[in-house]
C-alpha positions as CSV (number, residue, x, y, z in Angstrom):
1,M,74.9,-23.8,3.8
2,K,75.4,-20.5,5.6
3,E,74.7,-18.6,2.4
4,I,71.5,-20.6,1.9
5,L,70.4,-19.9,5.4
6,D,71.3,-16.2,5.1
7,S,69.3,-16.1,1.8
8,E,66.3,-17.8,3.5
9,S,66.6,-15.4,6.4
10,G,66.6,-12.5,4.0
11,S,63.6,-13.8,2.2
12,N,61.7,-14.3,5.4
13,S,62.5,-10.8,6.5
14,S,61.4,-9.4,3.2
15,L,58.2,-11.4,3.4
16,K,57.5,-10.1,6.9
17,L,58.1,-6.6,5.7
18,R,55.7,-7.0,2.8
19,K,53.1,-8.5,5.2
20,Q,53.6,-5.6,7.6
21,D,53.3,-3.1,4.7
22,A,50.1,-4.9,3.5
23,N,48.7,-4.9,7.0
24,Q,49.5,-1.2,7.5
25,R,47.9,-0.3,4.2
26,A,44.8,-2.2,5.2
27,V,44.7,-0.4,8.6
28,D,45.2,3.0,6.8
29,K,42.4,2.3,4.3
30,L,40.1,1.2,7.1
31,K,40.8,4.4,8.9
32,I,40.1,6.3,5.7
33,L,36.8,4.5,5.3
34,L,35.8,5.3,8.9
35,E,36.6,8.9,8.2
36,V,34.5,8.8,5.0
37,S,31.7,7.2,6.9
38,K,31.8,10.0,9.4
39,E,31.8,12.6,6.7
40,L,28.9,11.1,4.9
41,S,26.8,10.5,8.0
42,S,25.6,14.1,8.4
43,P,22.3,14.9,6.5
44,E,22.9,16.4,3.1
45,E,20.9,17.4,0.1
46,P,21.4,14.6,-2.5
47,E,23.1,17.0,-5.0
48,R,25.6,18.3,-2.4
49,L,26.1,14.7,-1.1
50,L,27.2,13.5,-4.5
51,E,29.7,16.3,-4.8
52,K,31.0,15.6,-1.3
53,I,31.6,12.0,-2.2
54,L,33.7,12.9,-5.3
55,D,35.6,15.6,-3.3
56,L,36.6,12.9,-0.8
57,L,37.5,10.5,-3.5
58,M,39.8,12.9,-5.3
59,V,41.7,13.4,-2.1
60,I,42.0,9.7,-1.2
61,M,42.8,8.1,-4.6
62,N,45.1,8.7,-7.5
63,V,42.5,9.3,-10.2
64,D,42.3,12.0,-12.9
65,R,38.5,12.1,-13.4
66,A,35.5,10.8,-11.5
67,A,31.8,10.7,-12.1
68,I,28.7,9.5,-10.4
69,L,25.8,8.4,-12.6
70,M,22.4,7.7,-11.1
71,V,19.5,5.6,-12.5
72,D,16.7,7.9,-13.6
73,E,13.5,6.5,-12.1
74,A,11.4,7.8,-15.0
75,T,13.5,6.6,-17.9
76,G,15.5,3.8,-16.3
77,R,18.7,5.2,-17.8
78,L,22.0,6.3,-16.2
79,E,22.2,10.1,-16.0
80,R,25.3,12.0,-15.0
81,Q,24.8,13.7,-11.6
82,A,28.2,14.8,-10.4
83,V,31.8,15.0,-11.9
84,R,35.2,15.9,-10.7
85,S,38.7,16.2,-12.2
86,R,42.2,17.2,-11.4
87,T,42.9,20.9,-11.7
88,G,42.8,22.2,-15.2
89,M,41.2,19.1,-16.7
90,S,37.9,19.8,-18.4
91,V,35.0,17.5,-17.7
92,N,32.4,19.4,-19.6
93,Y,31.7,16.5,-21.9
94,Q,30.9,12.8,-21.6
95,F,34.4,11.5,-20.7
96,Y,33.3,8.1,-19.4
97,S,32.5,5.1,-21.6
98,T,28.8,4.3,-21.8
99,R,29.8,0.7,-22.5
100,I,31.6,0.5,-19.2
101,V,29.1,2.2,-17.0
102,N,26.1,0.3,-18.5
103,Y,28.0,-3.0,-18.2
104,V,28.5,-2.3,-14.4
105,R,24.9,-1.2,-14.0
106,R,23.5,-4.2,-15.8
107,H,25.7,-6.9,-14.2
108,G,26.1,-5.2,-10.7
109,N,29.8,-6.1,-10.7
110,A,32.8,-3.9,-10.2
111,V,35.1,-3.5,-13.2
112,L,38.8,-2.8,-13.3
113,T,40.4,-2.4,-16.7
114,D,44.2,-2.0,-17.1
115,D,43.9,-0.7,-20.6
116,A,40.3,-0.2,-21.8
117,A,41.3,0.0,-25.4
118,I,42.3,-3.6,-25.5
119,D,39.8,-5.0,-23.0
120,H,37.7,-7.6,-24.8
121,R,34.6,-6.8,-22.7
122,F,34.4,-3.4,-24.3
123,E,35.4,-4.2,-27.9
124,G,33.8,-1.9,-30.5
125,S,33.4,1.0,-28.0
126,D,34.4,4.1,-30.0
127,S,34.2,6.3,-26.9
128,I,37.0,4.4,-25.3
129,L,39.3,4.9,-28.2
130,V,38.3,8.5,-28.9
131,Q,38.7,9.6,-25.2
132,A,42.0,7.7,-24.8
133,I,40.8,6.0,-21.7
134,R,43.7,3.9,-20.2
135,A,43.2,2.6,-16.7
136,S,39.7,2.9,-15.3
137,M,37.5,1.5,-12.5
138,C,33.7,1.5,-12.3
139,V,31.7,0.1,-9.3
140,P,28.0,-0.2,-8.7
141,L,26.2,1.9,-6.1
142,Q,24.1,-0.7,-4.3
143,P,22.6,0.1,-0.9
144,R,20.7,-3.2,-1.2
145,E,20.3,-5.6,-4.1
146,E,19.2,-2.9,-6.5
147,T,21.8,-0.9,-8.4
148,I,20.9,2.8,-8.1
149,G,23.9,4.2,-9.9
150,V,27.6,3.7,-10.6
151,L,30.8,5.4,-9.5
152,Y,33.4,5.8,-12.3
153,V,37.1,6.8,-12.1
154,D,39.9,6.8,-14.6
155,N,43.5,7.7,-15.3
156,L,44.6,9.1,-18.6
157,S,48.4,9.0,-18.2
158,R,49.2,5.4,-17.4
159,S,47.8,2.0,-17.9
160,K,47.9,-0.6,-15.1
161,V,47.9,2.2,-12.5
162,F,45.0,0.6,-10.5
163,S,45.2,-2.7,-8.7
164,E,42.7,-5.2,-7.4
165,E,43.3,-3.7,-4.0
166,D,42.3,-0.3,-5.3
167,L,39.2,-1.8,-6.8
168,E,38.3,-3.4,-3.4
169,F,38.8,0.0,-1.7
170,L,36.7,1.8,-4.3
171,T,34.0,-0.8,-3.9
172,A,34.0,-0.3,-0.1
173,L,33.8,3.5,-0.6
174,A,31.0,3.1,-3.1
175,N,29.1,0.9,-0.6
176,Q,29.3,3.7,2.0
177,A,28.3,6.3,-0.6
178,A,25.3,4.2,-1.7
179,I,24.1,3.9,1.9
180,A,24.5,7.7,2.4
181,I,22.6,8.4,-0.9
182,E,19.8,6.1,0.1
183,N,19.6,7.7,3.6
184,A,19.5,11.2,2.0
185,R,16.7,10.0,-0.3
186,L,14.8,8.5,2.7
187,S,15.2,11.6,4.7
188,I,13.7,13.7,1.9
189,K,10.9,11.2,1.5
190,M,10.2,11.4,5.2
191,Q,10.2,15.2,5.2
192,A,7.9,15.2,2.2
193,E,5.6,12.7,4.0
194,A,5.6,14.9,7.1
195,V,4.6,17.9,5.0
196,W,1.9,15.9,3.3
197,R,0.7,14.6,6.7
198,D,0.6,18.1,8.0
199,K,-1.4,19.2,5.1
200,L,-3.8,16.3,5.4
201,E,-4.3,17.0,9.1
202,R,-5.4,20.5,8.3
203,F,-8.5,19.1,6.7
204,F,-9.1,15.6,8.1
205,P,-9.1,13.9,11.5
206,E,-6.1,11.8,12.2
207,N,-7.7,8.4,11.4
208,V,-8.9,9.7,8.1
209,S,-5.6,11.3,7.1
210,R,-3.8,8.1,8.0
211,K,-6.1,6.2,5.7
212,L,-5.6,8.8,2.9
213,R,-1.8,8.5,3.2
214,E,-2.3,4.9,2.1
215,G,-4.5,5.9,-0.8
216,N,-5.1,9.1,-2.6
217,L,-7.4,12.1,-3.0
218,D,-9.2,11.2,-6.2
219,I,-12.3,13.2,-7.1
220,I,-15.4,11.4,-6.1
221,D,-19.1,12.0,-6.6
222,T,-20.7,11.5,-3.2
223,E,-23.5,12.7,-0.9
224,V,-22.5,14.9,2.0
225,T,-24.0,16.9,4.8
226,A,-22.5,20.4,4.9
227,L,-22.2,22.5,8.0
228,F,-21.7,26.3,7.6
229,A,-21.0,28.2,10.9
230,D,-20.5,31.9,11.1
231,I,-19.9,34.3,13.9
232,S,-22.8,36.8,14.1
233,D,-22.0,40.5,13.6
234,F,-18.3,39.7,13.5
235,T,-17.4,42.7,11.3
236,E,-18.8,45.2,13.7
237,M,-17.3,43.4,16.7
238,S,-13.8,43.2,15.2
239,A,-13.8,46.9,14.4
240,T,-13.7,47.6,18.1
241,M,-10.7,45.2,18.7
242,E,-7.0,45.3,18.1
243,P,-5.9,43.0,15.2
244,R,-3.9,40.8,17.5
245,Q,-7.0,40.3,19.7
246,V,-9.0,39.3,16.7
247,I,-6.5,36.7,15.6
248,E,-6.2,35.3,19.2
249,M,-9.9,35.1,19.5
250,L,-10.3,33.3,16.1
251,N,-7.5,30.9,17.0
252,D,-9.2,29.9,20.2
253,Y,-12.5,29.6,18.5
254,F,-11.4,27.6,15.5
255,N,-9.3,25.3,17.7
256,V,-12.4,24.2,19.6
257,M,-14.7,24.1,16.6
258,V,-12.4,22.1,14.4
259,E,-10.0,20.1,16.5
260,E,-12.4,19.3,19.4
261,I,-15.7,19.0,17.5
262,V,-15.4,18.6,13.7
263,F,-12.5,16.2,13.8
264,S,-13.7,14.3,16.9
265,L,-16.9,13.6,15.0
266,E,-14.8,12.6,11.9
267,G,-15.8,15.4,9.7
268,T,-13.7,17.1,7.0
269,L,-12.8,20.8,7.2
270,E,-13.5,22.2,3.8
271,K,-12.2,25.7,4.4
272,Y,-12.1,28.8,6.6
273,I,-13.8,31.9,5.2
274,G,-12.8,34.7,7.4
275,D,-14.6,34.1,10.7
276,A,-16.8,31.3,9.1
277,L,-16.0,27.7,8.6
278,L,-17.4,25.0,6.2
279,A,-17.2,21.4,7.2
280,I,-18.6,18.3,5.5
281,W,-19.5,14.7,6.5
282,G,-19.5,12.1,3.7
283,A,-16.2,12.8,2.0
284,P,-13.7,11.5,1.5
285,Y,-15.3,8.5,3.2
286,P,-19.1,8.2,3.5
287,R,-20.9,6.8,6.6
288,E,-24.6,5.9,7.1
289,D,-24.8,8.4,10.0
290,D,-23.1,11.4,8.3
291,A,-26.1,13.7,8.7
292,D,-26.4,12.8,12.4
293,R,-22.7,13.5,13.0
294,A,-23.1,16.9,11.3
295,V,-26.1,17.8,13.4
296,R,-24.4,16.6,16.5
297,A,-21.4,18.8,15.6
298,A,-23.7,21.9,15.3
299,I,-25.1,21.2,18.8
300,E,-21.7,20.8,20.3
301,M,-20.5,24.0,18.6
302,Q,-23.3,26.0,20.3
303,W,-22.6,24.5,23.7
304,A,-18.8,25.1,23.2
305,V,-19.5,28.8,22.4
306,Q,-21.2,29.2,25.7
307,R,-18.2,27.7,27.5
308,L,-15.8,30.0,25.5
309,N,-17.9,33.0,26.4
310,R,-17.7,32.2,30.1
311,D,-13.9,31.9,29.9
312,W,-13.6,35.1,27.8
313,Q,-15.8,37.0,30.2
314,Q,-13.2,36.3,32.9
315,Q,-10.5,37.6,30.6
316,Q,-12.6,40.7,29.8
317,R,-13.0,39.6,26.1
318,Q,-16.2,40.1,24.1
319,P,-18.7,37.3,23.9
320,I,-19.8,35.9,20.5
321,A,-22.8,34.2,19.0
322,V,-22.7,31.7,16.2
323,H,-25.4,30.9,13.6
324,I,-25.2,27.6,11.8
325,G,-26.8,26.2,8.7
326,L,-26.9,22.5,7.5
327,N,-27.8,21.0,4.1
328,S,-27.4,17.6,2.5
329,G,-27.0,16.6,-1.1
330,Q,-24.7,15.5,-4.0
331,V,-21.2,17.1,-4.5
332,A,-18.0,16.3,-6.4
333,A,-15.2,16.2,-3.7
334,G,-11.5,16.0,-4.1
335,N,-8.2,17.8,-4.1
336,I,-8.5,21.1,-6.0
337,G,-5.2,22.4,-7.3
338,S,-2.2,20.2,-7.2
339,K,-0.7,17.3,-5.2
340,R,1.8,19.6,-3.5
341,L,-0.9,22.2,-2.6
342,I,-3.8,20.5,-1.0
343,Q,-7.1,22.3,-1.0
344,Y,-9.8,19.7,-0.4
345,A,-13.1,20.9,-1.6
346,A,-16.7,19.8,-2.2
347,I,-18.1,21.4,-5.3
348,G,-21.8,21.6,-5.9
349,D,-25.0,23.4,-4.9
350,T,-25.2,21.6,-1.6
351,T,-22.5,23.6,0.1
352,N,-23.7,26.9,-1.4
353,V,-27.2,26.2,0.0
354,A,-25.7,25.5,3.5
355,S,-24.2,29.0,3.4
356,R,-27.6,30.5,2.5
357,I,-29.3,28.6,5.3
358,C,-26.7,29.8,7.7
359,N,-27.7,33.4,6.7
360,V,-31.4,32.5,7.6
361,A,-30.3,31.5,11.1
362,N,-30.0,34.2,13.8
363,G,-27.1,34.3,16.3
364,G,-27.2,31.3,18.6
365,E,-29.4,29.3,16.2
366,I,-29.1,26.1,14.2
367,V,-31.2,25.8,11.0
368,L,-31.3,22.7,8.8
369,S,-32.9,21.8,5.5
370,Q,-35.5,19.2,4.6
371,S,-32.8,17.2,2.8
372,T,-30.8,16.9,6.0
373,L,-33.8,16.1,8.1
374,G,-34.7,13.3,5.7
375,R,-31.3,11.7,6.2
376,L,-31.3,11.8,10.0
377,Q,-31.5,8.5,11.9
378,N,-32.3,10.3,15.1
379,R,-35.9,11.5,14.7
380,E,-36.3,12.6,18.3
381,L,-34.4,15.9,17.9
382,P,-36.3,19.1,19.2
383,L,-37.1,20.6,15.8
384,I,-39.3,23.6,15.0
385,Q,-40.7,23.8,11.4
386,L,-40.1,27.3,9.9
387,P,-42.1,29.0,7.2
388,P,-40.7,28.2,3.7
389,A,-37.7,30.5,3.1
390,Q,-36.5,32.0,-0.2
391,V,-32.8,31.8,-0.4
392,K,-30.4,33.2,-3.1
393,G,-29.8,30.9,-6.0
394,K,-33.0,28.8,-5.5
395,A,-36.2,29.3,-7.5
396,E,-38.4,27.6,-5.0
397,P,-38.6,28.4,-1.2
398,L,-36.8,25.9,1.1
399,Q,-38.5,24.1,3.9
400,L,-36.3,24.7,6.9
401,Y,-36.2,23.6,10.6
402,R,-34.7,25.3,13.6
403,L,-33.1,22.9,16.1
404,D,-33.6,23.8,19.7
405,W,-30.1,22.7,20.7
406,R,-30.6,23.7,24.4
407,E,-33.0,20.8,24.6
408,A,-30.3,18.4,23.2
409,K,-27.7,17.7,25.8
410,P,-24.1,18.0,24.8
411,L,-21.9,14.9,24.5
412,G,-20.9,13.9,28.0
413,G,-24.2,14.7,29.7
414,Q,-25.3,17.9,31.4
415,P,-24.0,21.3,30.2
416,D,-21.3,22.6,32.5
């Protein structure tokens, strides 16, 4: 009886030790996973992140080779993105079995094979036989339900070297890796969207750029009213100024003209041309009162120049005068160039004629064409009909009108 009790006592002690060992291994692996989580939490470029994942894996687990394959969004196929091996072992070839990695990708389940050569799931795979793959594990990279790639490891020297416990650990590591990869992709996407938003906001007011981020910049045939504003005698004036002073003046001027006037009236900045600017109303989204908004912008610009001159006079800076031309008509408008390099432009005679009309105007004047007048809803503007003017590029003289903007109060009431 004593021998039996002693035997049972020894068995219980052995069982306790095994449980303690198992618990300790679980704690150790949990600590490792926490460390891995910390290592993968810092922002990384996707390529560097994949290499980092495999570097950590080679330290943590007893594997000879490891590879990360990602699903190519264009082809839908698994493509090798990162590989690692023990020192001196070449991986400059496809060492993994396509049968295994595609099986895991397709089913979304982790695979442990004690001896791939005799595993019935991969019967007929020549690559397994040729590459002498013994024990291997392959787990899906699944940040959510969709499999975005797989993590593959193998051992060439021994079969049955991996256990179910190893597979669970590799799966947990792969889950953290998948989340890190997805976060890296999201970070890049957010950065790209921020750059795209910044580019959009160079040309469009915030509400328009927000709408465009949901759509696109397809080329459209539309009717616009173009405003061309130029600083009078700018070349002669800038010749008497330091380059830094010229830049500071233009920055102050364009900030008011574009940010406070063009964008506030929901116009689109087409481009800067030296000291001149071209803005349009009607693209990318047309409104019934586009012509009225453009004319109102011209009025606000002239009042704004007066305010700037008063401020600059106190700073002992030179005053400026601006001449403005407006014209309405058909254009083709859209992104010219590429999606990465936005240059929104309106192509057509309408904008060219606006520039010619601007040249007709004197400093401090607003001149608009018959086509713009015909589209105005506000017919009570103080307009003076001018003699027909011949402009470059037009066979027939244009009927133009000078707007007495001083008789049109600025937005907000009396001029300050």
